[in-house]
C-alpha positions as CSV (number, residue, x, y, z in Angstrom):
1,M,-55.8,32.3,104.6
2,N,-57.6,35.2,105.7
3,K,-60.7,35.5,108.1
4,N,-62.9,36.2,104.9
5,D,-61.7,33.4,103.0
6,Q,-63.7,30.1,103.0
7,V,-63.0,26.4,101.8
8,T,-65.8,24.4,100.9
9,I,-66.4,21.1,99.5
10,R,-69.0,19.6,97.1
11,E,-69.7,16.4,95.4
12,Q,-66.9,15.7,92.2
13,K,-69.1,16.7,88.7
14,V,-67.7,15.1,85.7
15,S,-67.2,18.9,84.2
16,D,-64.5,19.1,87.0
17,A,-62.3,17.1,85.2
18,P,-60.2,19.7,82.8
19,R,-59.3,21.6,86.1
20,F,-58.4,18.3,88.2
21,F,-56.4,17.2,85.3
22,K,-54.6,20.5,84.6
23,I,-54.2,20.0,88.4
24,L,-52.6,16.3,88.9
25,S,-50.7,17.0,85.7
26,N,-48.4,19.3,87.4
27,P,-44.9,17.8,87.4
28,N,-44.3,19.8,91.0
29,F,-46.8,16.5,92.5
30,I,-44.6,14.3,93.3
31,H,-45.6,12.8,95.9
32,F,-48.8,12.0,94.5
33,S,-49.5,8.5,93.1
34,V,-52.6,9.4,90.8
35,K,-51.7,10.9,87.3
36,P,-54.8,11.1,84.6
37,K,-52.8,10.3,81.2
38,S,-56.0,12.6,79.7
39,V,-58.8,14.8,80.3
40,E,-60.7,11.5,79.2
41,D,-59.3,9.4,81.6
42,E,-60.5,12.0,84.2
43,I,-64.0,12.3,83.0
44,K,-64.6,8.3,83.2
45,F,-63.1,8.3,86.6
46,L,-65.6,10.9,87.8
47,E,-68.2,9.3,86.0
48,Q,-67.7,5.9,88.4
49,N,-68.3,8.0,91.4
50,I,-72.2,7.7,91.5
51,Q,-71.7,3.9,91.7
52,K,-68.4,4.5,94.3
53,K,-71.0,6.4,96.4
54,A,-73.9,3.8,95.7
55,N,-71.1,0.7,96.6
56,N,-70.2,2.5,99.5
57,Q,-66.3,2.1,97.9
58,E,-65.5,6.0,97.8
59,Y,-66.8,9.6,98.4
60,N,-65.2,12.1,96.3
61,F,-65.4,15.9,96.6
62,T,-64.0,18.8,95.0
63,I,-62.1,21.3,97.1
64,L,-63.3,24.9,96.8
65,F,-61.5,28.0,97.8
66,N,-64.0,31.0,97.6
67,N,-66.0,29.4,94.7
68,I,-63.0,28.6,93.0
69,L,-61.9,24.7,92.3
70,V,-58.5,24.7,93.8
71,G,-58.7,20.2,94.2
72,G,-60.1,17.6,95.3
73,I,-60.4,15.3,98.2
74,G,-62.0,11.8,99.3
75,L,-62.4,8.6,101.3
76,M,-61.8,5.3,100.1
77,I,-63.9,2.8,102.3
78,D,-62.1,-0.6,103.3
79,Q,-64.4,-3.1,101.9
80,K,-63.3,-5.8,104.4
81,R,-63.8,-3.3,107.4
82,S,-66.4,-0.4,106.1
83,Y,-66.0,1.4,109.6
84,I,-62.6,2.3,108.4
85,A,-61.4,4.6,105.3
86,E,-58.4,6.1,103.8
87,V,-58.3,9.8,103.1
88,G,-56.0,11.3,99.7
89,Y,-56.5,14.9,98.7
90,F,-54.6,17.0,96.5
91,I,-54.1,21.0,96.2
92,D,-53.3,23.0,93.6
93,E,-49.7,24.3,93.8
94,N,-50.9,28.0,93.5
95,Y,-52.9,27.4,96.7
96,W,-50.2,25.5,98.6
97,G,-49.5,26.6,101.7
98,K,-52.9,28.7,102.6
99,S,-54.5,25.8,105.2
100,I,-56.9,24.9,102.3
101,A,-56.2,20.6,102.7
102,A,-56.3,20.9,106.6
103,S,-59.7,23.0,106.3
104,A,-60.9,20.7,103.7
105,L,-59.7,17.3,105.7
106,T,-62.0,18.6,108.7
107,L,-64.9,18.9,106.7
108,L,-64.6,15.9,104.9
109,Q,-63.5,14.4,108.7
110,Q,-67.0,15.9,109.9
111,F,-68.8,14.0,107.1
112,A,-67.0,10.9,107.5
113,F,-67.9,10.7,111.3
114,D,-71.4,12.3,111.2
115,K,-72.9,10.7,107.8
116,L,-70.9,7.9,107.2
117,L,-70.8,6.7,111.1
118,L,-66.9,5.9,110.4
119,K,-64.8,5.1,113.0
120,R,-61.1,5.3,112.2
121,I,-60.0,7.7,109.4
122,E,-56.4,6.6,108.0
123,L,-54.0,8.9,106.4
124,K,-51.3,7.7,104.6
125,M,-48.2,10.2,103.3
126,V,-44.8,9.6,101.5
127,T,-42.6,10.5,104.6
128,L,-40.8,12.7,102.3
129,N,-44.4,14.8,101.8
130,R,-43.4,17.0,104.7
131,S,-46.8,19.4,103.8
132,S,-49.2,16.6,103.9
133,E,-47.8,15.6,107.3
134,K,-48.2,19.3,108.9
135,V,-52.1,18.5,107.8
136,A,-52.8,15.5,109.5
137,V,-50.7,16.8,112.7
138,K,-52.8,20.4,112.2
139,C,-56.0,18.5,112.1
140,G,-55.2,16.4,115.0
141,Y,-54.7,12.8,113.5
142,Q,-51.7,10.7,115.4
143,K,-48.5,9.1,113.9
144,E,-48.8,5.3,114.3
145,G,-45.8,4.1,112.6
146,I,-44.1,3.7,109.0
147,A,-45.2,1.3,106.4
148,K,-42.2,0.6,104.2
149,Q,-42.0,0.6,100.5
150,M,-46.1,1.0,100.5
151,L,-46.9,3.5,98.0
152,L,-45.4,3.4,93.9
153,I,-44.9,6.6,92.0
154,N,-43.1,7.0,89.1
155,D,-41.8,3.3,89.2
156,Q,-40.5,4.1,92.8
157,Y,-41.3,2.8,95.8
158,Y,-42.0,4.8,99.0
159,D,-42.2,4.3,102.8
160,C,-45.0,5.8,104.2
161,Y,-45.8,7.5,107.3
162,L,-49.7,6.2,108.6
163,Y,-51.9,8.8,110.3
164,A,-54.8,8.2,111.9
165,T,-58.3,9.7,113.5
166,I,-60.9,8.0,115.6
167,N,-64.6,9.0,115.8
168,K,-64.9,9.0,119.4
169,N,-69.0,9.2,119.3
170,I,-68.7,5.9,118.6
């Protein structure tokens, strides 16, 4: 990333659906479990965002790189322990390796800790996904262990690393 490049996040819009569908349909997304079947399915997902936010279930954002939609990032709040959330994100393959995910995660973490007053954010990734592990480390997350056979992707179960960070201001 150049010094003039800018990563921002904003709330997702239904109009993001075609771009999200294109990104998520990439056959090289082998470590990501969300695969919408159609643009219409993605629209249905995005239409639920307002209610999920109102219910303190999920907070989903669009990632922009120099005002171009390049991915998504969001928090799923633990419904039994509302002070904990799990983060997930995806980036268009054409923008991999530019520190965009790390920048977006930093922005989301600020929102989570400052606005939602979360105590803990967890990040789980397939152990084979070294790029996502690098994002976690770069953002100061600590590895806490391996969850065996945790994630199902294309009818195959994968082990996942569990990384987390803590809000030290609470």
